[in-house]
C-alpha positions in Angstrom: -6.2 4.7 2.1 -10.0 6.2 3.0 -11.3 5.5 6.4 -15.1 4.4 4.2 -12.8 1.3 3.3 -12.1 0.7 6.7 -15.8 0.9 7.8 -16.7 -1.1 4.8 -14.3 -3.5 6.3 -15.4 -3.6 10.1 -19.1 -4.0 8.6 -18.5 -7.4 7.1 -19.1 -9.9 9.7 -16.2 -12.0 8.6 -12.9 -10.5 7.2 -10.4 -12.5 5.7 -6.8 -11.9 5.8 -3.8 -13.0 3.9 -1.2 -15.8 4.1 2.3 -16.8 5.0 4.8 -14.1 3.3 8.0 -16.0 4.1 7.5 -18.9 2.2 6.2 -17.3 -0.8 9.6 -15.6 -1.1 11.5 -18.7 -1.0 9.0 -20.0 -3.5 10.5 -17.3 -5.6 14.1 -17.8 -5.4 14.8 -15.1 -2.4 18.0 -16.8 -0.7 17.4 -18.6 2.6 19.0 -16.2 5.8 18.1 -13.0 3.4 16.2 -10.2 5.1 13.2 -10.6 3.2 12.3 -6.3 4.3 15.3 -5.6 2.4 13.6 -6.6 -0.6 11.3 -4.0 -0.3 13.9 -1.6 -1.9 16.0 -4.1 -3.5 13.5 -6.2 -5.2 10.3 -4.8 -5.2 8.5 -7.1 -8.1 9.0 -10.3 -5.5 7.4 -8.6 -2.8 4.1 -7.2 -5.6 3.9 -10.6 -6.7 3.7 -11.7 -3.0 0.8 -9.0 -1.8 -1.2 -9.3 -5.3 -1.1 -13.1 -4.9 -3.2 -13.1 -1.6 -5.6 -10.3 -3.2 -6.1 -11.9 -6.7 -6.8 -15.3 -3.9 -9.8 -13.0 -2.2 -8.3 -11.6 0.9 -10.0 -8.7 2.2 -6.4 -7.5 4.1 -3.2 -7.9 3.0 -0.4 -7.4 5.3 2.7 -5.5 4.4 6.3 -6.7 4.2 8.2 -5.1 7.1 7.7 -7.4 9.7 11.3 -7.0 10.8 11.7 -3.1 9.9 11.9 -1.4 12.8 15.1 0.1 13.5 16.3 -2.0 16.0 15.8 -4.9 13.9 17.5 -3.5 11.1 20.2 -2.4 13.0 21.3 -6.1 13.2 21.2 -6.0 9.3 23.5 -3.0 9.2 20.4 -0.6 7.5 19.2 1.2 10.4 19.5 4.5 8.4 17.1 3.0 5.5 13.9 2.5 8.2 11.6 5.2 6.7 12.5 3.9 3.0 12.0 0.8 3.8 8.8 0.7 5.3 7.1 3.8 3.4 7.9 1.2 0.6 6.8 -1.7 2.0 3.4 0.2 2.5 3.6 1.6 -0.8 4.0 -1.8 -2.8 0.8 -3.7 -0.8 -1.3 -0.3 -1.0 -0.4 -1.2 -5.2 -1.7 -4.3 -4.6 -4.6 -3.6 -2.6 -5.9 -1.6 -5.7 -5.5 -4.1 -8.3 -8.7 -5.8 -6.6 -11.5 -5.1 -8.8 -14.3 -6.8 -7.2 -13.9 -5.1 -3.7 -11.9 -3.1 -1.3 -8.8 -4.5 0.1 -6.9 -2.7 3.0 -3.7 -2.6 3.8 -2.4 -3.2 7.5 1.2 -2.4 8.5 3.0 -5.9 9.9 4.9 -4.8 13.1 7.1 -7.4 15.0 8.8 -7.9 17.6 12.1 -5.9 18.0 14.8 -8.8 19.5 15.4 -6.5 22.4 14.7 -7.5 25.8 12.7 -5.4 28.0 12.8 -7.1 31.3 16.3 -7.5 30.8 17.3 -3.9 30.5 18.5 -3.9 27.0 16.4 -1.2 26.2 14.0 1.4 27.8 9.9 1.9 27.6 10.4 5.0 25.9 13.1 3.7 23.3 11.0 1.0 21.9 8.0 3.4 21.8 10.4 6.2 19.9 11.6 3.1 17.8 8.3 1.9 16.8 6.8 5.5 16.4 9.9 6.0 13.7 8.8 3.1 11.8 5.0 3.4 12.1 5.1 6.7 11.1 6.4 6.2 7.3 4.1 3.1 7.1 1.3 5.4 7.6 2.4 7.8 5.0 3.0 5.0 3.0 -0.4 4.5 3.4 -1.4 1.9 5.5 -5.1 1.6 7.1 -3.5 -0.1 10.2 -1.1 -1.6 12.5 -0.5 -5.2 12.9 1.4 -5.6 15.9 2.1 -9.5 15.7 3.9 -12.3 16.7 4.3 -10.5 19.7 5.7 -12.7 23.1 5.8 -9.5 25.4 2.5 -7.5 26.5 4.7 -4.5 27.5 6.3 -4.3 24.0 3.3 -4.5 22.4 2.2 -1.8 24.2 4.6 0.6 23.2 3.9 -0.3 19.6 0.2 0.0 19.7 0.5 3.5 21.8 2.5 4.3 18.5 0.0 3.5 16.4 -2.6 4.8 18.1 -0.9 8.3 18.5 -1.0 8.1 14.6 -5.0 8.3 15.1 -4.2 4.3 12.8 -6.3 1.4 13.7 -4.6 -1.2 15.7 -4.5 -5.0 15.9 -2.5 -6.8 18.6 -1.5 -10.8 17.8 0.4 -12.4 20.4 1.9 -16.0 19.9 1.1 -18.9 22.3 3.1 -21.8 22.0 4.9 -22.4 25.8 4.0 -23.1 29.0 2.7 -26.8 30.1 -0.3 -26.5 28.1 1.1 -24.5 25.5 -1.2 -21.5 26.7 1.4 -18.8 27.1 3.8 -16.5 25.2 7.6 -16.8 25.4 7.1 -13.9 28.3 4.8 -16.5 30.3 2.0 -14.1 29.5 -1.7 -15.7 29.1 -4.1 -14.9 26.6 -6.8 -12.9 29.3 -3.4 -11.2 30.1 -2.6 -9.6 26.7 -6.4 -9.0 26.0 -6.3 -6.4 29.4 -2.6 -4.9 28.3 -3.6 -4.8 24.5 -7.1 -3.3 25.2 -5.2 -0.8 28.2 -3.0 0.9 24.7 -5.7 1.6 22.7 -6.2 -1.4 20.3 -9.2 -2.3 18.4 -8.6 -6.1 17.9 -6.6 -8.4 19.2 -5.9 -12.2 19.0 -3.1 -14.6 17.8 -1.1 -15.6 15.1 1.7 -18.2 14.2 3.3 -20.3 16.7 0.6 -24.0 16.3 -1.3 -25.0 14.1 -4.8 -23.8 13.0 -6.5 -26.6 15.4 -4.7 -25.4 18.6 -6.3 -21.9 18.1 -9.7 -23.1 19.3 -8.9 -22.9 23.1 -7.1 -19.8 22.4 -9.9 -18.1 20.9 -12.4 -19.2 23.7 -10.6 -17.7 26.4 -10.3 -14.1 24.5 -13.6 -14.2 23.7 -14.4 -14.6 27.3 -12.0 -11.8 28.1 -12.9 -9.7 25.9 -16.7 -10.5 24.7 -17.4 -7.4 22.2 -13.7 -7.1 20.6 -12.8 -8.6 17.7 -11.2 -11.4 17.4 -7.7 -12.0 14.8 -6.8 -15.6 14.0 -3.9 -16.7 11.7 -2.9 -20.0 12.6 -0.2 -22.2 11.1 -0.3 -25.1 8.6 -0.5 -27.7 11.4 3.4 -28.4 12.6 6.0 -28.5 10.0 8.4 -31.1 9.4 12.2 -31.1 8.3 12.1 -33.7 4.9 15.3 -33.9 3.2 16.8 -30.4 4.8 14.0 -28.8 4.5 10.8 -27.2 6.0 7.3 -29.3 5.0 3.8 -28.3 6.1 1.9 -30.8 5.3 -2.0 -29.8 5.7 -3.9 -29.0 3.1 -6.1 -25.8 2.7 -9.1 -27.9 2.6 -7.7 -29.3 6.5 -6.9 -25.0 7.5 -10.0 -24.2 6.5 -12.3 -27.2 8.2 -10.7 -25.4 11.5 -10.3 -21.5 10.2 -14.5 -22.2 9.8 -14.8 -23.6 13.0 -12.6 -20.5 14.4 -14.7 -18.3 13.5 -18.3 -20.2 14.8 -16.2 -19.4 17.8 -15.4 -15.6 17.6 -13.0 -14.9 15.0 -14.0 -12.0 13.2 -10.7 -11.5 11.8 -9.6 -14.8 9.7 -6.3 -15.6 7.6 -3.2 -17.7 8.0 0.5 -17.8 9.3 3.6 -19.8 7.9 3.0 -22.7 5.5 0.0 -20.9 4.4 -0.1 -19.4 1.1 -2.6 -18.2 -1.7 -4.8 -21.5 -2.3 -5.8 -21.9 1.6 -7.1 -18.0 1.4 -8.8 -19.0 -1.7 -10.0 -22.2 -0.5 -11.0 -19.9 2.8 -12.9 -17.5 -0.1 -14.8 -20.2 -1.3 -16.1 -21.3 2.5 -17.2 -17.7 3.1 -18.6 -16.7 0.6 -20.6 -20.0 0.7 -22.0 -19.1 3.8 
């Protein structure tokens, strides 16, 4: 993926991201409890379907199906030895999907999630985290991604190691945290505030900071404002959920409509978000509605 695509992307006032992936896999028949990242090798067609659905909906950036593809996570699934293959193929599938866009360039950013091991508990060292992320991100880069999104993060020190690994490979880096804990629901599970995340991410060389998951889009306004205050010139990344989930007949259901979600997302743009998209419960219809709203501006 050329630097020109990335430069053109950053020249936009608003960059439209993709939406949720997990629920899209389940709609297509992926059994509950199956690690979706393994589909990169075992069922690449379903991964292509989800990636292309967001290209068709109008996303300027799509992610890769590699959220849980660090060697630490893959080890729990008995396939750490396939770390390189899973990540490279995950990148290649999204790059192939992005190339189907006929009216614009679509960039691919790699999804890099938490490792599931606790730095503060001594389960892993910073160097081990860095090495693990470097292994994962090297494969993603070789698969053709233009950037890396360290997402759904709760420990800023873990995010720092991922960001440093990505920057060492010359990649564009986003650090996105999930704020859903504390009395005011403005801290990560590890107690970090938006201001702490901004400081840690920018210190590690991140190009963009933001938040995803955790709560509905309506709860992102305060986070967005605080991050904007802490980093007045840094682009912000915001991907909220489609409201709060409800359990109906044993299934997780998000009742928010694309129109309701888009109302909140457009307000976030006014509050300083440059990169805007959706997380859990959102789907291509949400992104298509956002595409219409953004183009109408």
